[in-house]
C-alpha positions in Angstrom: -0.1 -0.1 -0.1 2.6 2.4 1.1 4.4 1.7 -2.5 0.9 2.5 -4.3 1.2 6.0 -2.4 4.8 6.1 -2.8 3.8 6.3 -6.6 1.1 8.4 -6.4 3.4 11.3 -5.1 6.6 10.7 -7.6 3.8 11.1 -10.1 2.3 14.2 -8.5 5.4 15.3 -8.0 6.4 15.0 -11.9 2.8 16.7 -13.2 3.8 19.7 -11.1 7.2 19.9 -12.6 5.9 19.6 -15.8 2.7 22.2 -14.9 5.9 24.6 -14.4 8.1 24.3 -17.2 4.5 24.4 -19.5 4.1 27.2 -17.5 7.2 29.0 -18.9 7.0 28.5 -22.4 4.1 30.2 -24.7 2.6 30.3 -27.6 1.4 33.0 -30.5 -1.6 32.7 -32.9 -2.7 35.1 -34.7 -6.2 35.3 -37.2 -7.4 38.1 -39.2 -4.5 38.3 -41.0 -2.7 39.6 -38.0 -4.7 41.9 -36.6 -6.0 39.8 -33.3 -3.4 38.5 -31.2 -3.7 35.6 -28.1 -0.3 34.4 -26.0 -1.1 31.7 -24.4 1.3 29.7 -22.2 1.8 25.9 -22.0 -0.8 25.8 -19.5 -3.8 27.1 -21.7 -3.6 30.3 -19.9 -4.3 33.4 -21.7 -1.2 35.5 -21.7 -2.3 38.7 -23.5 -4.7 39.4 -26.6 -4.6 42.2 -29.1 -7.0 44.1 -31.1 -6.2 46.2 -34.1 -8.6 49.4 -33.6 -9.6 48.9 -37.2 -11.4 45.0 -35.6 -13.4 46.9 -33.4 -16.0 48.4 -35.8 -17.3 45.3 -36.5 -18.5 43.1 -33.8 -19.6 39.7 -35.8 -15.5 39.8 -37.5 -13.8 40.3 -33.8 -15.9 37.8 -32.2 -15.0 35.1 -35.1 -11.6 36.5 -35.1 -10.7 36.3 -31.5 -12.4 32.8 -31.3 -10.3 31.7 -34.1 -7.2 32.9 -32.3 -7.9 31.1 -29.5 -8.7 27.4 -30.7 -5.3 28.2 -32.9 -3.6 28.8 -29.8 -4.9 26.3 -28.0 -3.9 24.0 -30.2 -0.6 24.9 -29.9 -0.3 24.9 -26.1 -1.6 21.4 -26.7 1.1 20.4 -29.2 3.6 22.0 -27.2 2.7 20.2 -23.9 2.9 17.1 -26.0 5.9 17.6 -26.8 7.2 18.7 -23.7 6.0 15.4 -22.2 7.7 13.0 -24.7 10.8 15.0 -24.5 10.7 14.9 -20.3 9.4 11.2 -20.4 8.6 12.3 -16.8 4.8 11.2 -17.8 4.3 7.8 -19.5 0.8 8.0 -20.4 -0.7 5.3 -22.8 -1.5 6.1 -26.4 0.9 9.2 -26.0 3.2 8.8 -29.0 
């Protein structure tokens, strides 16, 4: 039983180290020909959003561009996370190849 608890603690420690490492990684995504930019860290926390003033004139275009930029940033952050997990070898998750 204590062996299982140690394994859980080790896994938790490795996950925490990975989370800290990912918080230092950033990805940038853009939409609407670069008029909308989102910077997100590896933990998928939005660090900044930049909107060109001309985008404020059309609410629908702004909403669509924000959605597109956010979705692109999430994909990039997830890719960064998977790459870091592969390279570190800390977390061995079945099916993660």
